[in-house]
Each structure stands twice: as structure tokens, then as C-alpha cells.
ZAVO-657926 format. One record per residue (C-alpha): x, y, z. Coordinates in pm, whole numbers, plus 50000, padded with zeros to 5 digits. Example, Ala and Ser with C-alpha at 12.3 -4.5 7.8 and 13.67 -1.06 7.14 Angstrom:
# ZAVO-657926
512304955050780 513674989450714 
This chain:
# ZAVO-657926
477415173850367 477635197350567 480695178450777 482445168450446 486395176850438 488545168650213 491465151650198 494425136450030 495255101550003 498815089049903 500345061449684 502455045149451 503145059349088 500435035448879 498165031749166 496175062249155 492875041048928 492815014749160 493225034649474 490165057849349 487645031649205 488595021049634 487575052849719 484635045749494 483895015049643 483685028050002 481025059149930 484045091049856 482045117549745 484475143449442 486895111949383 490165130249199 493465116749092 496305133449059 499965117149042 501095093149353 497885107649543 493815111149480 491635138149692 488335127249747 486115146450062 484395122750339 483265136850739 485085118651032 483275085851030 484495083350652 488445093250784 488665065751038 487285036750813 489495043050423 492145042750667 491325010150813 490274996850485 491775012350221 494934989549993 496515008849818 497415040350038 500085046850199 498885076350361 495495098650426 496145134950475 494185159350602 493935198550474 493975228650655 495655258950529 496865267850197 499565300450148 501795312149955 505395316850065 508785328849921 511015330150198 511585319250581 510065355750640 506325347950445 506135308050585 506535316050908 504105347250894 501835316450727 502155292451010 501355318951257 497805325750976 496695289351175 495065285551521 497165256551591 494665253551948 492305239551768 494265213251690 496835207752002 497405219252313 500515230752511 501075202152697 500815173952391 503995167152075 504455174051734 506095170551453 506635183951116 507115163750842 508325185550504 507655178350128 510155204249886 509935206049514 510565246849543 513615272249431 512575290449682 513595270250009 516275244749940 516285223150275 513735208650427 515215207350761 515735240250776 511815242450640 510725224050956 512695240451192 511295276051157 507275261551142 507665245551394 509155282951530 505795295151415 504195268151638 505805266751941 506265310951997 502055308751834 501805286652213 503775306752442 502485345952286 499185325952366 499235304252703 502735311152808 504095270052754 504765251552439 504115216052345 506955198152276 508395178551990 508795144851983 510165122951635 509125090551726 505925089651944 504045126051856 500545137751889 499885158751561 502365145451284 501885175951077 503035179150694 503775207050507 504355203750119 505975232549914 505665235149521 507175266149439 505555289649627 502255274349754 502735257750091 499845232850160 499345222750584 498075189050601 496715170250941 498705136950898 495715108650962 497875077250949 500905080651146 503565054751028 502955043950656 499365022550605 501394999950464 503074986250802 499074963850888 500444951151129 500524916851083 504664912750994 507104904751252 509104886251063 510444889150718 512894880250406 516004897050247 513814924750054 510734921750133 507864937249989 506244963250119 502374954850210 501034984149942 502874971849674 501634934349712 498784943849749 498334969449460 499464943649257 496934917749369 493964942349239 495724954848911 496544916748839 492934913148870 492244889449209 488944893049347 489124858649486 486554838249284 489154811049230 492474796749332 495164813649384 498884805949442 502444823049508 505284798449480 507884821449543 506364838449894 509274846150114 508234862050461 504364857750331 503194894850239 501124884449896 499694857550026 498254881050372 497194905650103 495524877649873 493384865950114 492884895550296 490884905449972 489394877049885 487644874150246 486644913750241 488344919650527 489784955050575 493304956450494 494414978450836 492424958951071 495844944051295 497244979251330 498294994951672 497115024651623 496365054451357 497275093651395 494215102151460 493475081951792 495215112151969 493505138851817 491275162952051 488135154151888 488855115251874 485625094051936 486145057452030 482305049352022 482535061151605 485455042451523 483965009151753 481025010051532 483225019951144 485414982751277 481944968651339 480824976551016 483584968750769 483314935951017 480524924350926 480954929350598 483544905050544 483184870250323 483654830750278 486604823250111 485464788549900 488584782749729 492604778949769 495414802149852 498734787149825 502054796849933 505794779249836 508824788649929 512094759849885 513694784150163 512944766750533 513644799550707 511534819350459 507864793550515 508754793650949 508274833550880 505794833350577 503444809950856 503824831351212 502824864350980 500104841350829 499144833551187 499694865851331 497054884351038 494794859451186 494474839550741 495944803850866 492004793050840 492314801250495 496484801150301 498474770250398 502674777150294 504974744150213 508724743050124 508934737249798 510964749449504 509064759449276 510374750448927 509604708949006 506064719649104 502884715448856 499824731448894 497044711549155 494244720849093 491784714348807 490304746548739 491794779648615 494834792348865 495954827748957 499234830749018 501314868549184 504694868649335 507874887749340 511014871549231 514514875349332 516074903649130 519114926149166 521104919649501 519214894349624 519524865449368 522634845049352 521904830249053 522834826848697 520224858848512 520114840748201 519134803748404 516684812648643 514594837248400 514644809748165 513414782848444 510554806348568 509084803048154 509424772148100 507944764948470 504644778448324 504364764148024 505134729148153 503254726648434 501264753848505 498274751248170 494974769548283 497274799348488 497274839848485 501044839748609 502444880148733 505114886948883 507244916648944 510994922848893 513184949848883 515744937548625 513834947048314 516144930848063 516134896748207 512374892448042 513784880147738 514994852647885 511444840547981 510414827947641 506964836547618 505264870747582 503664889247797 499964896047775 500904932147957 503114948548088 502844976448395 505575006348509 505655002748876 508235011049176 509264990649412 511065016649634 513185037249431 513945006149170 511685008048859 509634978448785 508094959548507 504674932948678 504304911048354 501414887548299 501444854048152 498494836948027 499494800648026 496724779947816 494974746747832 496494728647535 497844748347254 496764790247227 496094785846916 493714751947003 492764774847265 491004804547003 490194776446733 487824760946950 486494799547028 486544800846686 484404771746643 482044779146923 480864813246785 
């Protein structure tokens, strides 16, 4: 379609495939996976829809120009090659975010300053006045990515990272990122067609993301604003139509989503966040120690959690992870249990063999996202029954 343009959705390592699938389901064109990113094409309405809907995207960029630069003069000239009056006027504000992987440039702040000068000088020469810099609430956020001598200029359509959904007002120590939580859920195969539990729920992020997936609620429906709302071509009527269209595709949920935490403060925070996300009808949270609980539902149970590790864990590591394994084995038959940990060594204390192990990153921490399949009865009996049925 002639109104389509290229966009880039940034994501975490390991989520490229599920982000590409999200985009395809949403209706994106020419979807291509990269490293920590997926490129695609769509029109302005799709740009709005992608920002509202994508669960595993951190930012959505709209590339506008590409050039080569070896030094500050060629960088300045390249930035001046863009007609900035198409995107900004002299009474507005902007900021430039820089990502560097280059031998030609080694200081991102210096690059941002030279690029800013090029934009400002163009306005001053043409109009006699210039836009201001605003690092916190700019009218236009520009993304400059330099890899060796290749410079890509893009407009940031999202603004603040898309993990900032808008529902979380209270957090615990080291809360899990919303995009990481959603990606884990999608990787685990969670689709809302069963009962769900997070037995160490903290401030409730995994629970909120699980409920939104189950009900097909757009991930960022609670956000206060997106960067594109300040753009010169902002179309409020089109945005409202997109929101209505997405909300008409939500679905009923007929199972249970439960969260436990042994800390009263965490339970209070989680309940507040679930309420802020308008998900209290779908999620119940109670103060309980996972190690003293047992499965409450009869059918299959889907479990995803983020146990404390590293600086968050003030107990004996070996005993803690052994208790996770013992509790799953003794009290949670018929459960697909997934959890993430940065303490990869501690996994051997669980005493169970994971059926899947996926490398992910939580911030800069390398982690493993592991799955344990807890069968009804013994695993051997399960396979014997399956063989007899065949």
C-alpha cells in the first residue's frame, strides 16, 4: 500500500520470534527479524495499533533517513540533509537519543550535541529562530543509530519505553519488567485457555500481563501518552477508532488467575496494580507462602513466576531452590511450571529435570527461563498410559 512505511520494533534478546509473530497476527507487512529488533511495514493507523497492542516491543521507531559519516563534519552535513520542518516547528522542542557502535565516534553525548547543532542551525538559517531541547517531555524524540560509518535517523513513535504500561504505581525490590513478563508468558505458551498461578507474585506484573493476554486486552491501553500524539500529523479521530477496534476484540475469560506472596506489603502492592489495570475481575491475590500451598484446581495448571535471586535473596540458596522443587513435585501435579532465574548454578538444587531451558536477559543479568512438567502420578505411568492408548 502506498501509505505504508517501514518501522522498527525494539525488543529483548530472545523475543524476536514472538514479536514477529505478534506483528504478523496484528497485520503487519514485510515482517523481518533482526537482533533485538523486528522490522515491518504499515501505515499511520498501524503505527498507533502497534504501540497500543504489542506486548514484547520496547519501542517503535520510524526510520526517516540514512547516510554515511566518518567524522563530525560528515555527521553534521548528514543531519542537515533532512528537512526538519516536516517534523518540527521552531516553537517546539526535541531531544536526540544516540546509540553508538563505531570506531569513528566514541562519545554519544558529543554525537548528540553535533546532531542537535545541525538541526538548530537549519531552523535558525531558514526561520530566524530555533526549537529548544527538552530531555524530559520533548515534542519530538529523534533516534540516531551509528554502526561503523552507517548512520540511521528515526523518529521515536513511542516516547517512554513501552514496558511502562501505565498500571503499575507500586513496586517491590527489583520488579520484573512488563515486556519481559509478557514475553515469558508468550514463550511459555500461555493463551488463557486454563487456570494460571504466580506463586511468588511480588507487585503483580506477571499476573497483570497474564490477564491481559487471556482477555486479549491491548498491552498499553492504560498508558497516558505516546510520542506520536505530539507530532504535527497526529490524528486523534483515527487513534480513537483504533482503540475502539482493539477493545471490541477483547474476550471473556472463564478460568482462574491467582497470585500468592508471603509478604503482606507485596500483596497490597499487587492488588493496587491489578486494580489500576482494571483487571480485578480476573485476578485474585492472597498472602501465602508457596512452600506451604498445594494445587487447588482439578485440571491442568499453568504456572509462571520470578523467584527472588541475587541481591533479592536473603536465605540459603540451596535450601530455597530445593524447596521449589519439592513443592512442585509433592503439591502441584498436572502443572506446567516455568520460572526465570539469574542464579543458573542454583537450578541443580531444584532436583527436577527441566524440559526446556531458554536463555534470556533481565536487564544486564543473563538468566534461564526453565520449564518443569509436573505429571499427574509418575512420569513413567503417564507414558505407559499413553502407549497403551496408542
